[in-house]
N, C-alpha and C positions, 0 to 999 in steps of 0.2 A: 265160932260159927261165922263163916263168910257168906254174906247175902248178895246176890247179883240179880237186879231187876232190869229186864229188858222190855222195851215196848216196840211193837211192829206196826207200821202204818199210822202211827200217831205219836204225840208227845204227851206223857202222863203229867197231870197237874200234881202239885205238891201234896194235896190232901190224899190222893190215891196212893202215892208212894208211902206216905206216913201210915195210912191204913194197913197196907200190905206189911210194912216193916213191923208195926205194932203187933199184928196177928202172928207173925213169924217168931216173935220173942217167946211164944208159948211152947214152941217145938222142943226145946231142950228138956222140958219136963217129961216128955215121952221117950226121949232117947238121949243118952249121955254123950255119945261121941259123934255128933253131927259135924261133918267137915265143911260142907258147902250146901247152899240152897240156891237153885236157879229158878227164877220166876219169869215167865214169858207172858206178856199181856198183848193180845192181838185183836185186830178188827177182822172179822171173817166176812166173806161175801162183799168185799168192797166194791166190786163191779155192779152188783145189784143194789137196790134201795135198802134191802134188809141187811143191817149190820149187827151180827151177833158179836158179843164180847167174849173172847176166849181167854181163859186163864190156864196156864200149864205150870205145874210145880214139879221140880226134880230135886230130891233130897239125897245127898251123897253121904253115906256112912261107910266105915271100913267093911270091905268085902260085899257090899250090897248097895243097891240104888232103888229108891222109891219114886214112882212117877204117877201123876194124876192130871187129868185134863177135864175141863168142864166149859160149857158154853151156854150163856143165858143173855138176857137183854141188858144186864149191868155187870161191870167188872167186879164190884164188891160181891155180888151174889155168886158169880162164877168162881171167884177166888175162894170164898167161904166153902163152897161145895167141894172144890178140889182139895182144900186144906183138910176138910173132914175126911175125905177119902185117904189122904196121906196118913193122917192120925190113925185111922182104922188099920191101914196096912202095917204101920209101925207096931201097933198093939198086937196084931196077929203074928207078926214075925217074932216079937218078944215071947209070946206064948209058945210058939213052936220051939224056940231055942231053950225055953225053960223046961220043957218036957224031956 
């Protein structure tokens, strides 16, 4: 599984990168053949004072792609919400294929 973490409008500290990487290690338990995972961490509304933290996750598997995006006041919370959504998508897709 190839993991690519990109940050937009800021530089991520080591703790945030470790947090994301550690959480992504759980993904292979839900799907055997994950090829690549792209994570985009962005600061939204940079022009205004309100800066939402946006996390986007794209998971590439053979013949399919899962995508989730979430925005909250912390990167960890945004990432967790998006990851939960990805996990749910993977589970639903496996149920459809099993039927």
